[in-house]
PyMOL Python script that loads the backbone (N, CA, C, O; Angstrom):
from pymol import cmd

cmd.read_pdbstr("""\
ATOM      1  N   UNK A   1     -60.543  26.962 116.901  1.00  0.00           N
ATOM      2  CA  UNK A   1     -59.870  27.703 117.947  1.00  0.00           C
ATOM      3  C   UNK A   1     -59.113  26.718 118.823  1.00  0.00           C
ATOM      4  O   UNK A   1     -59.667  25.707 119.255  1.00  0.00           O
ATOM      5  N   UNK A   2     -57.856  27.013 119.080  1.00  0.00           N
ATOM      6  CA  UNK A   2     -57.019  26.186 119.946  1.00  0.00           C
ATOM      7  C   UNK A   2     -56.852  26.919 121.268  1.00  0.00           C
ATOM      8  O   UNK A   2     -56.504  28.100 121.300  1.00  0.00           O
ATOM      9  N   UNK A   3     -57.107  26.199 122.360  1.00  0.00           N
ATOM     10  CA  UNK A   3     -56.977  26.779 123.695  1.00  0.00           C
ATOM     11  C   UNK A   3     -55.840  26.099 124.427  1.00  0.00           C
ATOM     12  O   UNK A   3     -55.732  24.873 124.429  1.00  0.00           O
ATOM     13  N   UNK A   4     -54.990  26.907 125.050  1.00  0.00           N
ATOM     14  CA  UNK A   4     -53.919  26.382 125.896  1.00  0.00           C
ATOM     15  C   UNK A   4     -54.020  27.036 127.269  1.00  0.00           C
ATOM     16  O   UNK A   4     -54.285  28.232 127.390  1.00  0.00           O
ATOM     17  N   UNK A   5     -53.805  26.233 128.286  1.00  0.00           N
ATOM     18  CA  UNK A   5     -53.762  26.722 129.662  1.00  0.00           C
ATOM     19  C   UNK A   5     -52.284  26.762 130.028  1.00  0.00           C
ATOM     20  O   UNK A   5     -51.605  25.736 130.002  1.00  0.00           O
ATOM     21  N   UNK A   6     -51.788  27.946 130.367  1.00  0.00           N
ATOM     22  CA  UNK A   6     -50.369  28.109 130.649  1.00  0.00           C
ATOM     23  C   UNK A   6     -50.187  28.430 132.125  1.00  0.00           C
ATOM     24  O   UNK A   6     -50.646  29.465 132.608  1.00  0.00           O
ATOM     25  N   UNK A   7     -49.516  27.536 132.833  1.00  0.00           N
ATOM     26  CA  UNK A   7     -49.188  27.728 134.244  1.00  0.00           C
ATOM     27  C   UNK A   7     -47.841  28.435 134.292  1.00  0.00           C
ATOM     28  O   UNK A   7     -46.901  28.030 133.608  1.00  0.00           O
ATOM     29  N   UNK A   8     -47.743  29.490 135.095  1.00  0.00           N
ATOM     30  CA  UNK A   8     -46.568  30.357 135.053  1.00  0.00           C
ATOM     31  C   UNK A   8     -46.022  30.612 136.447  1.00  0.00           C
ATOM     32  O   UNK A   8     -46.762  30.986 137.357  1.00  0.00           O
ATOM     33  N   UNK A   9     -44.700  30.403 136.608  1.00  0.00           N
ATOM     34  CA  UNK A   9     -44.001  30.799 137.830  1.00  0.00           C
ATOM     35  C   UNK A   9     -43.285  32.108 137.515  1.00  0.00           C
ATOM     36  O   UNK A   9     -42.669  32.261 136.460  1.00  0.00           O
ATOM     37  N   UNK A  10     -43.381  33.046 138.453  1.00  0.00           N
ATOM     38  CA  UNK A  10     -42.808  34.372 138.224  1.00  0.00           C
ATOM     39  C   UNK A  10     -41.997  34.830 139.434  1.00  0.00           C
ATOM     40  O   UNK A  10     -41.959  34.170 140.473  1.00  0.00           O
ATOM     41  N   UNK A  11     -41.357  35.970 139.265  1.00  0.00           N
ATOM     42  CA  UNK A  11     -40.766  36.658 140.406  1.00  0.00           C
ATOM     43  C   UNK A  11     -41.926  37.109 141.276  1.00  0.00           C
ATOM     44  O   UNK A  11     -42.767  37.888 140.827  1.00  0.00           O
ATOM     45  N   UNK A  12     -41.985  36.637 142.504  1.00  0.00           N
ATOM     46  CA  UNK A  12     -43.142  36.864 143.369  1.00  0.00           C
ATOM     47  C   UNK A  12     -43.400  38.351 143.610  1.00  0.00           C
ATOM     48  O   UNK A  12     -44.554  38.759 143.741  1.00  0.00           O
ATOM     49  N   UNK A  13     -42.365  39.152 143.670  1.00  0.00           N
ATOM     50  CA  UNK A  13     -42.546  40.576 143.945  1.00  0.00           C
ATOM     51  C   UNK A  13     -43.065  41.361 142.751  1.00  0.00           C
ATOM     52  O   UNK A  13     -43.342  42.555 142.869  1.00  0.00           O
ATOM     53  N   UNK A  14     -43.203  40.697 141.585  1.00  0.00           N
ATOM     54  CA  UNK A  14     -43.654  41.408 140.382  1.00  0.00           C
ATOM     55  C   UNK A  14     -44.886  40.785 139.750  1.00  0.00           C
ATOM     56  O   UNK A  14     -45.163  41.032 138.576  1.00  0.00           O
ATOM     57  N   UNK A  15     -45.628  39.990 140.495  1.00  0.00           N
ATOM     58  CA  UNK A  15     -46.782  39.276 139.922  1.00  0.00           C
ATOM     59  C   UNK A  15     -47.773  40.210 139.235  1.00  0.00           C
ATOM     60  O   UNK A  15     -48.156  39.922 138.102  1.00  0.00           O
ATOM     61  N   UNK A  16     -48.213  41.307 139.843  1.00  0.00           N
ATOM     62  CA  UNK A  16     -49.205  42.153 139.164  1.00  0.00           C
ATOM     63  C   UNK A  16     -48.705  42.731 137.839  1.00  0.00           C
ATOM     64  O   UNK A  16     -49.447  42.754 136.857  1.00  0.00           O
ATOM     65  N   UNK A  17     -47.471  43.192 137.803  1.00  0.00           N
ATOM     66  CA  UNK A  17     -46.923  43.785 136.564  1.00  0.00           C
ATOM     67  C   UNK A  17     -46.764  42.724 135.481  1.00  0.00           C
ATOM     68  O   UNK A  17     -47.071  42.967 134.314  1.00  0.00           O
ATOM     69  N   UNK A  18     -46.286  41.552 135.872  1.00  0.00           N
ATOM     70  CA  UNK A  18     -46.111  40.469 134.902  1.00  0.00           C
ATOM     71  C   UNK A  18     -47.465  40.019 134.369  1.00  0.00           C
ATOM     72  O   UNK A  18     -47.613  39.790 133.169  1.00  0.00           O
ATOM     73  N   UNK A  19     -48.452  39.892 135.248  1.00  0.00           N
ATOM     74  CA  UNK A  19     -49.802  39.487 134.827  1.00  0.00           C
ATOM     75  C   UNK A  19     -50.379  40.485 133.829  1.00  0.00           C
ATOM     76  O   UNK A  19     -50.986  40.083 132.836  1.00  0.00           O
ATOM     77  N   UNK A  20     -50.201  41.764 134.077  1.00  0.00           N
ATOM     78  CA  UNK A  20     -50.713  42.782 133.154  1.00  0.00           C
ATOM     79  C   UNK A  20     -50.000  42.721 131.808  1.00  0.00           C
ATOM     80  O   UNK A  20     -50.629  42.894 130.764  1.00  0.00           O
ATOM     81  N   UNK A  21     -48.694  42.476 131.825  1.00  0.00           N
ATOM     82  CA  UNK A  21     -47.940  42.360 130.569  1.00  0.00           C
ATOM     83  C   UNK A  21     -48.422  41.161 129.757  1.00  0.00           C
ATOM     84  O   UNK A  21     -48.571  41.251 128.539  1.00  0.00           O
ATOM     85  N   UNK A  22     -48.662  40.048 130.430  1.00  0.00           N
ATOM     86  CA  UNK A  22     -49.145  38.851 129.741  1.00  0.00           C
ATOM     87  C   UNK A  22     -50.554  39.076 129.205  1.00  0.00           C
ATOM     88  O   UNK A  22     -50.852  38.701 128.071  1.00  0.00           O
ATOM     89  N   UNK A  23     -51.421  39.685 130.009  1.00  0.00           N
ATOM     90  CA  UNK A  23     -52.811  39.925 129.595  1.00  0.00           C
ATOM     91  C   UNK A  23     -52.894  40.834 128.376  1.00  0.00           C
ATOM     92  O   UNK A  23     -53.860  40.760 127.616  1.00  0.00           O
ATOM     93  N   UNK A  24     -51.902  41.683 128.181  1.00  0.00           N
ATOM     94  CA  UNK A  24     -51.906  42.609 127.048  1.00  0.00           C
ATOM     95  C   UNK A  24     -51.481  41.949 125.733  1.00  0.00           C
ATOM     96  O   UNK A  24     -51.608  42.560 124.672  1.00  0.00           O
ATOM     97  N   UNK A  25     -50.983  40.721 125.787  1.00  0.00           N
ATOM     98  CA  UNK A  25     -50.515  40.046 124.582  1.00  0.00           C
ATOM     99  C   UNK A  25     -51.672  39.559 123.720  1.00  0.00           C
ATOM    100  O   UNK A  25     -52.685  39.079 124.231  1.00  0.00           O
ATOM    101  N   UNK A  26     -51.511  39.686 122.422  1.00  0.00           N
ATOM    102  CA  UNK A  26     -52.498  39.150 121.488  1.00  0.00           C
ATOM    103  C   UNK A  26     -52.520  37.631 121.627  1.00  0.00           C
ATOM    104  O   UNK A  26     -51.470  36.988 121.636  1.00  0.00           O
ATOM    105  N   UNK A  27     -53.699  37.069 121.732  1.00  0.00           N
ATOM    106  CA  UNK A  27     -53.856  35.632 121.900  1.00  0.00           C
ATOM    107  C   UNK A  27     -54.116  35.223 123.332  1.00  0.00           C
ATOM    108  O   UNK A  27     -54.567  34.106 123.584  1.00  0.00           O
ATOM    109  N   UNK A  28     -53.841  36.111 124.278  1.00  0.00           N
ATOM    110  CA  UNK A  28     -54.103  35.818 125.691  1.00  0.00           C
ATOM    111  C   UNK A  28     -55.459  36.406 126.040  1.00  0.00           C
ATOM    112  O   UNK A  28     -55.667  37.614 125.923  1.00  0.00           O
ATOM    113  N   UNK A  29     -56.392  35.543 126.474  1.00  0.00           N
ATOM    114  CA  UNK A  29     -57.736  36.028 126.767  1.00  0.00           C
ATOM    115  C   UNK A  29     -57.919  36.390 128.233  1.00  0.00           C
ATOM    116  O   UNK A  29     -58.664  37.318 128.549  1.00  0.00           O
ATOM    117  N   UNK A  30     -57.247  35.669 129.141  1.00  0.00           N
ATOM    118  CA  UNK A  30     -57.359  35.950 130.564  1.00  0.00           C
ATOM    119  C   UNK A  30     -56.067  35.558 131.261  1.00  0.00           C
ATOM    120  O   UNK A  30     -55.325  34.694 130.792  1.00  0.00           O
ATOM    121  N   UNK A  31     -55.812  36.208 132.387  1.00  0.00           N
ATOM    122  CA  UNK A  31     -54.703  35.828 133.265  1.00  0.00           C
ATOM    123  C   UNK A  31     -55.233  35.862 134.691  1.00  0.00           C
ATOM    124  O   UNK A  31     -55.859  36.837 135.106  1.00  0.00           O
ATOM    125  N   UNK A  32     -54.981  34.791 135.437  1.00  0.00           N
ATOM    126  CA  UNK A  32     -55.431  34.690 136.819  1.00  0.00           C
ATOM    127  C   UNK A  32     -54.225  34.572 137.734  1.00  0.00           C
ATOM    128  O   UNK A  32     -53.288  33.837 137.424  1.00  0.00           O
ATOM    129  N   UNK A  33     -54.230  35.282 138.854  1.00  0.00           N
ATOM    130  CA  UNK A  33     -53.254  35.000 139.904  1.00  0.00           C
ATOM    131  C   UNK A  33     -53.860  33.892 140.750  1.00  0.00           C
ATOM    132  O   UNK A  33     -55.048  33.929 141.073  1.00  0.00           O
ATOM    133  N   UNK A  34     -53.040  32.904 141.111  1.00  0.00           N
ATOM    134  CA  UNK A  34     -53.556  31.711 141.770  1.00  0.00           C
ATOM    135  C   UNK A  34     -52.673  31.292 142.942  1.00  0.00           C
ATOM    136  O   UNK A  34     -51.535  31.743 143.076  1.00  0.00           O
ATOM    137  N   UNK A  35     -53.221  30.421 143.783  1.00  0.00           N
ATOM    138  CA  UNK A  35     -52.440  29.815 144.853  1.00  0.00           C
ATOM    139  C   UNK A  35     -51.874  28.496 144.350  1.00  0.00           C
ATOM    140  O   UNK A  35     -52.294  27.988 143.311  1.00  0.00           O
ATOM    141  N   UNK A  36     -50.932  27.953 145.081  1.00  0.00           N
ATOM    142  CA  UNK A  36     -50.371  26.659 144.712  1.00  0.00           C
ATOM    143  C   UNK A  36     -48.965  26.786 144.161  1.00  0.00           C
ATOM    144  O   UNK A  36     -48.251  27.740 144.470  1.00  0.00           O
ATOM    145  N   UNK A  37     -48.576  25.838 143.358  1.00  0.00           N
ATOM    146  CA  UNK A  37     -47.215  25.766 142.841  1.00  0.00           C
ATOM    147  C   UNK A  37     -46.880  26.772 141.766  1.00  0.00           C
ATOM    148  O   UNK A  37     -45.710  26.946 141.427  1.00  0.00           O
ATOM    149  N   UNK A  38     -47.885  27.438 141.222  1.00  0.00           N
ATOM    150  CA  UNK A  38     -47.676  28.449 140.184  1.00  0.00           C
ATOM    151  C   UNK A  38     -48.257  29.770 140.665  1.00  0.00           C
ATOM    152  O   UNK A  38     -49.094  29.805 141.567  1.00  0.00           O
ATOM    153  N   UNK A  39     -47.808  30.842 140.058  1.00  0.00           N
ATOM    154  CA  UNK A  39     -48.262  32.178 140.447  1.00  0.00           C
ATOM    155  C   UNK A  39     -49.388  32.697 139.567  1.00  0.00           C
ATOM    156  O   UNK A  39     -50.279  33.404 140.037  1.00  0.00           O
ATOM    157  N   UNK A  40     -49.344  32.340 138.280  1.00  0.00           N
ATOM    158  CA  UNK A  40     -50.329  32.828 137.307  1.00  0.00           C
ATOM    159  C   UNK A  40     -50.802  31.690 136.424  1.00  0.00           C
ATOM    160  O   UNK A  40     -50.079  30.720 136.198  1.00  0.00           O
ATOM    161  N   UNK A  41     -52.025  31.819 135.928  1.00  0.00           N
ATOM    162  CA  UNK A  41     -52.557  30.930 134.900  1.00  0.00           C
ATOM    163  C   UNK A  41     -53.056  31.820 133.771  1.00  0.00           C
ATOM    164  O   UNK A  41     -53.875  32.713 133.987  1.00  0.00           O
ATOM    165  N   UNK A  42     -52.556  31.570 132.565  1.00  0.00           N
ATOM    166  CA  UNK A  42     -52.984  32.341 131.391  1.00  0.00           C
ATOM    167  C   UNK A  42     -53.765  31.435 130.456  1.00  0.00           C
ATOM    168  O   UNK A  42     -53.383  30.289 130.220  1.00  0.00           O
ATOM    169  N   UNK A  43     -54.854  31.955 129.930  1.00  0.00           N
ATOM    170  CA  UNK A  43     -55.631  31.254 128.918  1.00  0.00           C
ATOM    171  C   UNK A  43     -55.239  31.834 127.564  1.00  0.00           C
ATOM    172  O   UNK A  43     -55.407  33.027 127.313  1.00  0.00           O
ATOM    173  N   UNK A  44     -54.716  30.977 126.703  1.00  0.00           N
ATOM    174  CA  UNK A  44     -54.283  31.406 125.378  1.00  0.00           C
ATOM    175  C   UNK A  44     -55.221  30.784 124.364  1.00  0.00           C
ATOM    176  O   UNK A  44     -55.443  29.574 124.367  1.00  0.00           O
ATOM    177  N   UNK A  45     -55.772  31.623 123.493  1.00  0.00           N
ATOM    178  CA  UNK A  45     -56.685  31.140 122.452  1.00  0.00           C
ATOM    179  C   UNK A  45     -56.198  31.667 121.110  1.00  0.00           C
ATOM    180  O   UNK A  45     -56.129  32.875 120.884  1.00  0.00           O
ATOM    181  N   UNK A  46     -55.860  30.727 120.220  1.00  0.00           N
ATOM    182  CA  UNK A  46     -55.308  31.085 118.916  1.00  0.00           C
ATOM    183  C   UNK A  46     -55.955  30.243 117.825  1.00  0.00           C
ATOM    184  O   UNK A  46     -56.624  29.249 118.107  1.00  0.00           O
ATOM    185  N   UNK A  47     -55.750  30.648 116.595  1.00  0.00           N
ATOM    186  CA  UNK A  47     -56.368  29.948 115.469  1.00  0.00           C
ATOM    187  C   UNK A  47     -55.591  28.701 115.051  1.00  0.00           C
ATOM    188  O   UNK A  47     -56.191  27.714 114.623  1.00  0.00           O
ATOM    189  N   UNK A  48     -54.256  28.735 115.170  1.00  0.00           N
ATOM    190  CA  UNK A  48     -53.434  27.628 114.667  1.00  0.00           C
ATOM    191  C   UNK A  48     -52.413  27.190 115.713  1.00  0.00           C
ATOM    192  O   UNK A  48     -52.017  27.973 116.577  1.00  0.00           O
ATOM    193  N   UNK A  49     -51.993  25.932 115.623  1.00  0.00           N
ATOM    194  CA  UNK A  49     -50.982  25.431 116.549  1.00  0.00           C
ATOM    195  C   UNK A  49     -49.686  26.243 116.457  1.00  0.00           C
ATOM    196  O   UNK A  49     -49.037  26.493 117.472  1.00  0.00           O
ATOM    197  N   UNK A  50     -49.316  26.649 115.258  1.00  0.00           N
ATOM    198  CA  UNK A  50     -48.099  27.457 115.093  1.00  0.00           C
ATOM    199  C   UNK A  50     -48.175  28.747 115.903  1.00  0.00           C
ATOM    200  O   UNK A  50     -47.153  29.260 116.358  1.00  0.00           O
ATOM    201  N   UNK A  51     -49.377  29.267 116.080  1.00  0.00           N
ATOM    202  CA  UNK A  51     -49.549  30.502 116.849  1.00  0.00           C
ATOM    203  C   UNK A  51     -49.204  30.302 118.324  1.00  0.00           C
ATOM    204  O   UNK A  51     -48.783  31.243 118.997  1.00  0.00           O
ATOM    205  N   UNK A  52     -49.384  29.074 118.827  1.00  0.00           N
ATOM    206  CA  UNK A  52     -49.021  28.802 120.220  1.00  0.00           C
ATOM    207  C   UNK A  52     -47.536  29.059 120.452  1.00  0.00           C
ATOM    208  O   UNK A  52     -47.149  29.635 121.469  1.00  0.00           O
ATOM    209  N   UNK A  53     -46.712  28.633 119.508  1.00  0.00           N
ATOM    210  CA  UNK A  53     -45.263  28.840 119.634  1.00  0.00           C
ATOM    211  C   UNK A  53     -44.915  30.320 119.623  1.00  0.00           C
ATOM    212  O   UNK A  53     -43.987  30.754 120.306  1.00  0.00           O
ATOM    213  N   UNK A  54     -45.653  31.078 118.855  1.00  0.00           N
ATOM    214  CA  UNK A  54     -45.411  32.516 118.800  1.00  0.00           C
ATOM    215  C   UNK A  54     -45.792  33.190 120.118  1.00  0.00           C
ATOM    216  O   UNK A  54     -45.073  34.068 120.595  1.00  0.00           O
ATOM    217  N   UNK A  55     -46.910  32.788 120.703  1.00  0.00           N
ATOM    218  CA  UNK A  55     -47.413  33.445 121.915  1.00  0.00           C
ATOM    219  C   UNK A  55     -46.677  32.968 123.170  1.00  0.00           C
ATOM    220  O   UNK A  55     -46.258  33.790 123.984  1.00  0.00           O
ATOM    221  N   UNK A  56     -46.513  31.658 123.336  1.00  0.00           N
ATOM    222  CA  UNK A  56     -46.010  31.153 124.622  1.00  0.00           C
ATOM    223  C   UNK A  56     -44.483  31.272 124.716  1.00  0.00           C
ATOM    224  O   UNK A  56     -44.006  32.097 125.495  1.00  0.00           O
ATOM    225  N   UNK A  57     -43.698  30.499 123.973  1.00  0.00           N
ATOM    226  CA  UNK A  57     -42.255  30.708 124.116  1.00  0.00           C
ATOM    227  C   UNK A  57     -41.777  32.001 123.455  1.00  0.00           C
ATOM    228  O   UNK A  57     -40.766  32.575 123.857  1.00  0.00           O
ATOM    229  N   UNK A  58     -42.511  32.449 122.443  1.00  0.00           N
ATOM    230  CA  UNK A  58     -42.106  33.649 121.720  1.00  0.00           C
ATOM    231  C   UNK A  58     -42.365  34.957 122.446  1.00  0.00           C
ATOM    232  O   UNK A  58     -41.635  35.927 122.245  1.00  0.00           O
ATOM    233  N   UNK A  59     -43.396  35.002 123.290  1.00  0.00           N
ATOM    234  CA  UNK A  59     -43.739  36.254 123.976  1.00  0.00           C
ATOM    235  C   UNK A  59     -43.830  36.095 125.492  1.00  0.00           C
ATOM    236  O   UNK A  59     -43.145  36.799 126.232  1.00  0.00           O
ATOM    237  N   UNK A  60     -44.681  35.164 125.959  1.00  0.00           N
ATOM    238  CA  UNK A  60     -44.875  35.027 127.407  1.00  0.00           C
ATOM    239  C   UNK A  60     -43.553  34.723 128.110  1.00  0.00           C
ATOM    240  O   UNK A  60     -43.203  35.384 129.088  1.00  0.00           O
ATOM    241  N   UNK A  61     -42.826  33.734 127.621  1.00  0.00           N
ATOM    242  CA  UNK A  61     -41.586  33.315 128.284  1.00  0.00           C
ATOM    243  C   UNK A  61     -40.505  34.387 128.264  1.00  0.00           C
ATOM    244  O   UNK A  61     -39.564  34.331 129.055  1.00  0.00           O
ATOM    245  N   UNK A  62     -40.629  35.349 127.380  1.00  0.00           N
ATOM    246  CA  UNK A  62     -39.619  36.403 127.262  1.00  0.00           C
ATOM    247  C   UNK A  62     -39.913  37.626 128.121  1.00  0.00           C
ATOM    248  O   UNK A  62     -39.103  38.552 128.175  1.00  0.00           O
ATOM    249  N   UNK A  63     -41.056  37.641 128.790  1.00  0.00           N
ATOM    250  CA  UNK A  63     -41.380  38.770 129.664  1.00  0.00           C
ATOM    251  C   UNK A  63     -40.463  38.700 130.891  1.00  0.00           C
ATOM    252  O   UNK A  63     -40.379  37.656 131.537  1.00  0.00           O
ATOM    253  N   UNK A  64     -39.786  39.787 131.211  1.00  0.00           N
ATOM    254  CA  UNK A  64     -38.904  39.785 132.390  1.00  0.00           C
ATOM    255  C   UNK A  64     -39.672  39.403 133.654  1.00  0.00           C
ATOM    256  O   UNK A  64     -40.727  39.966 133.947  1.00  0.00           O
ATOM    257  N   UNK A  65     -39.133  38.448 134.390  1.00  0.00           N
ATOM    258  CA  UNK A  65     -39.775  37.975 135.614  1.00  0.00           C
ATOM    259  C   UNK A  65     -40.500  36.659 135.449  1.00  0.00           C
ATOM    260  O   UNK A  65     -40.827  36.009 136.442  1.00  0.00           O
ATOM    261  N   UNK A  66     -40.763  36.247 134.203  1.00  0.00           N
ATOM    262  CA  UNK A  66     -41.351  34.925 133.964  1.00  0.00           C
ATOM    263  C   UNK A  66     -40.219  33.914 134.091  1.00  0.00           C
ATOM    264  O   UNK A  66     -39.228  33.981 133.364  1.00  0.00           O
ATOM    265  N   UNK A  67     -40.377  32.979 135.018  1.00  0.00           N
ATOM    266  CA  UNK A  67     -39.312  32.013 135.295  1.00  0.00           C
ATOM    267  C   UNK A  67     -39.554  30.657 134.643  1.00  0.00           C
ATOM    268  O   UNK A  67     -38.629  30.057 134.095  1.00  0.00           O
ATOM    269  N   UNK A  68     -40.804  30.168 134.700  1.00  0.00           N
ATOM    270  CA  UNK A  68     -41.145  28.840 134.179  1.00  0.00           C
ATOM    271  C   UNK A  68     -42.552  28.881 133.618  1.00  0.00           C
ATOM    272  O   UNK A  68     -43.436  29.524 134.184  1.00  0.00           O
ATOM    273  N   UNK A  69     -42.761  28.188 132.494  1.00  0.00           N
ATOM    274  CA  UNK A  69     -44.123  27.986 131.994  1.00  0.00           C
ATOM    275  C   UNK A  69     -44.362  26.488 131.826  1.00  0.00           C
ATOM    276  O   UNK A  69     -43.441  25.731 131.521  1.00  0.00           O
ATOM    277  N   UNK A  70     -45.593  26.081 132.027  1.00  0.00           N
ATOM    278  CA  UNK A  70     -46.017  24.698 131.852  1.00  0.00           C
ATOM    279  C   UNK A  70     -47.327  24.770 131.074  1.00  0.00           C
ATOM    280  O   UNK A  70     -48.342  25.232 131.594  1.00  0.00           O
ATOM    281  N   UNK A  71     -47.297  24.311 129.827  1.00  0.00           N
ATOM    282  CA  UNK A  71     -48.425  24.503 128.915  1.00  0.00           C
ATOM    283  C   UNK A  71     -49.243  23.229 128.741  1.00  0.00           C
ATOM    284  O   UNK A  71     -48.697  22.140 128.562  1.00  0.00           O
ATOM    285  N   UNK A  72     -50.564  23.387 128.796  1.00  0.00           N
ATOM    286  CA  UNK A  72     -51.499  22.282 128.595  1.00  0.00           C
ATOM    287  C   UNK A  72     -52.452  22.685 127.465  1.00  0.00           C
ATOM    288  O   UNK A  72     -53.182  23.669 127.586  1.00  0.00           O
ATOM    289  N   UNK A  73     -52.443  21.925 126.371  1.00  0.00           N
ATOM    290  CA  UNK A  73     -53.327  22.212 125.244  1.00  0.00           C
ATOM    291  C   UNK A  73     -54.638  21.463 125.457  1.00  0.00           C
ATOM    292  O   UNK A  73     -54.641  20.262 125.726  1.00  0.00           O
ATOM    293  N   UNK A  74     -55.739  22.178 125.335  1.00  0.00           N
ATOM    294  CA  UNK A  74     -57.058  21.587 125.548  1.00  0.00           C
ATOM    295  C   UNK A  74     -57.497  20.804 124.313  1.00  0.00           C
ATOM    296  O   UNK A  74     -57.314  21.250 123.181  1.00  0.00           O
ATOM    297  N   UNK A  75     -58.079  19.628 124.552  1.00  0.00           N
ATOM    298  CA  UNK A  75     -58.643  18.831 123.466  1.00  0.00           C
ATOM    299  C   UNK A  75     -60.064  19.275 123.141  1.00  0.00           C
ATOM    300  O   UNK A  75     -60.442  19.393 121.975  1.00  0.00           O
ATOM    301  N   UNK A  76     -60.845  19.520 124.192  1.00  0.00           N
ATOM    302  CA  UNK A  76     -62.257  19.833 124.034  1.00  0.00           C
ATOM    303  C   UNK A  76     -62.665  20.768 125.163  1.00  0.00           C
ATOM    304  O   UNK A  76     -62.126  20.695 126.268  1.00  0.00           O
ATOM    305  N   UNK A  77     -63.613  21.642 124.879  1.00  0.00           N
ATOM    306  CA  UNK A  77     -64.115  22.563 125.891  1.00  0.00           C
ATOM    307  C   UNK A  77     -65.500  22.132 126.327  1.00  0.00           C
ATOM    308  O   UNK A  77     -66.357  21.828 125.497  1.00  0.00           O
ATOM    309  N   UNK A  78     -65.715  22.108 127.627  1.00  0.00           N
ATOM    310  CA  UNK A  78     -67.024  21.811 128.183  1.00  0.00           C
ATOM    311  C   UNK A  78     -67.448  23.005 129.016  1.00  0.00           C
ATOM    312  O   UNK A  78     -66.758  23.391 129.959  1.00  0.00           O
ATOM    313  N   UNK A  79     -68.559  23.577 128.674  1.00  0.00           N
ATOM    314  CA  UNK A  79     -69.104  24.665 129.478  1.00  0.00           C
ATOM    315  C   UNK A  79     -70.602  24.716 129.260  1.00  0.00           C
ATOM    316  O   UNK A  79     -71.119  24.151 128.296  1.00  0.00           O
ATOM    317  N   UNK A  80     -71.291  25.391 130.151  1.00  0.00           N
ATOM    318  CA  UNK A  80     -72.734  25.510 130.044  1.00  0.00           C
ATOM    319  C   UNK A  80     -73.130  26.183 128.734  1.00  0.00           C
ATOM    320  O   UNK A  80     -74.123  25.800 128.117  1.00  0.00           O
ATOM    321  N   UNK A  81     -72.361  27.183 128.305  1.00  0.00           N
ATOM    322  CA  UNK A  81     -72.671  27.890 127.061  1.00  0.00           C
ATOM    323  C   UNK A  81     -72.550  26.964 125.862  1.00  0.00           C
ATOM    324  O   UNK A  81     -73.403  26.989 124.974  1.00  0.00           O
ATOM    325  N   UNK A  82     -71.500  26.145 125.823  1.00  0.00           N
ATOM    326  CA  UNK A  82     -71.320  25.218 124.714  1.00  0.00           C
ATOM    327  C   UNK A  82     -72.416  24.169 124.693  1.00  0.00           C
ATOM    328  O   UNK A  82     -72.887  23.796 123.618  1.00  0.00           O
ATOM    329  N   UNK A  83     -72.835  23.683 125.857  1.00  0.00           N
ATOM    330  CA  UNK A  83     -73.884  22.678 125.914  1.00  0.00           C
ATOM    331  C   UNK A  83     -75.207  23.222 125.412  1.00  0.00           C
ATOM    332  O   UNK A  83     -75.941  22.528 124.709  1.00  0.00           O
ATOM    333  N   UNK A  84     -75.516  24.457 125.768  1.00  0.00           N
ATOM    334  CA  UNK A  84     -76.756  25.071 125.289  1.00  0.00           C
ATOM    335  C   UNK A  84     -76.751  25.171 123.770  1.00  0.00           C
ATOM    336  O   UNK A  84     -77.765  24.890 123.131  1.00  0.00           O
ATOM    337  N   UNK A  85     -75.626  25.565 123.183  1.00  0.00           N
ATOM    338  CA  UNK A  85     -75.520  25.672 121.727  1.00  0.00           C
ATOM    339  C   UNK A  85     -75.632  24.301 121.070  1.00  0.00           C
ATOM    340  O   UNK A  85     -76.288  24.159 120.039  1.00  0.00           O
ATOM    341  N   UNK A  86     -74.997  23.296 121.659  1.00  0.00           N
ATOM    342  CA  UNK A  86     -75.026  21.950 121.086  1.00  0.00           C
ATOM    343  C   UNK A  86     -76.438  21.389 121.072  1.00  0.00           C
ATOM    344  O   UNK A  86     -76.840  20.773 120.085  1.00  0.00           O
ATOM    345  N   UNK A  87     -77.202  21.586 122.143  1.00  0.00           N
ATOM    346  CA  UNK A  87     -78.544  21.049 122.214  1.00  0.00           C
ATOM    347  C   UNK A  87     -79.511  21.804 121.303  1.00  0.00           C
ATOM    348  O   UNK A  87     -80.570  21.279 120.960  1.00  0.00           O
ATOM    349  N   UNK A  88     -79.169  22.995 120.919  1.00  0.00           N
ATOM    350  CA  UNK A  88     -80.042  23.809 120.078  1.00  0.00           C
ATOM    351  C   UNK A  88     -79.876  23.487 118.589  1.00  0.00           C
ATOM    352  O   UNK A  88     -80.712  23.893 117.781  1.00  0.00           O
ATOM    353  N   UNK A  89     -78.832  22.779 118.218  1.00  0.00           N
ATOM    354  CA  UNK A  89     -78.554  22.506 116.810  1.00  0.00           C
ATOM    355  C   UNK A  89     -79.652  21.627 116.220  1.00  0.00           C
ATOM    356  O   UNK A  89     -79.940  20.543 116.727  1.00  0.00           O
ATOM    357  N   UNK A  90     -80.251  22.107 115.155  1.00  0.00           N
ATOM    358  CA  UNK A  90     -81.241  21.349 114.420  1.00  0.00           C
ATOM    359  C   UNK A  90     -82.587  21.199 115.106  1.00  0.00           C
ATOM    360  O   UNK A  90     -83.430  20.435 114.637  1.00  0.00           O
ATOM    361  N   UNK A  91     -82.804  21.885 116.170  1.00  0.00           N
ATOM    362  CA  UNK A  91     -84.079  21.758 116.882  1.00  0.00           C
ATOM    363  C   UNK A  91     -84.895  23.042 116.709  1.00  0.00           C
ATOM    364  O   UNK A  91     -85.091  23.800 117.659  1.00  0.00           O
ATOM    365  N   UNK A  92     -85.356  23.268 115.504  1.00  0.00           N
ATOM    366  CA  UNK A  92     -86.175  24.444 115.252  1.00  0.00           C
ATOM    367  C   UNK A  92     -87.600  24.189 115.709  1.00  0.00           C
ATOM    368  O   UNK A  92     -88.168  23.133 115.430  1.00  0.00           O
ATOM    369  N   UNK A  93     -88.167  25.134 116.396  1.00  0.00           N
ATOM    370  CA  UNK A  93     -89.549  24.967 116.893  1.00  0.00           C
ATOM    371  C   UNK A  93     -90.542  25.367 115.845  1.00  0.00           C
ATOM    372  O   UNK A  93     -91.749  25.295 116.078  1.00  0.00           O
TER     373      UNK A  93
END
""", "prot")
cmd.dss("prot")
cmd.show_as("cartoon", "prot")
cmd.util.cbc("prot")
cmd.orient("prot")
């Protein structure tokens, strides 16, 4: 699974509608409205790198009101859930 964090600048008066349109796209797992230099953050999870091109410039960037995207591809995921699974591997009681 490939995860990308997409920072998005939008038309400020249309943030809720744009966020809902992005959240409805296949490959987008979550969309957050945020403070700071960007208006939205989308989490994109796909099976292949080629799928990123289809989802981000192919769909997200084409939604009316999306002005700029800045994409960060994750190398590794760290979370409490992943750590629990990792420590459980091969440790049968």
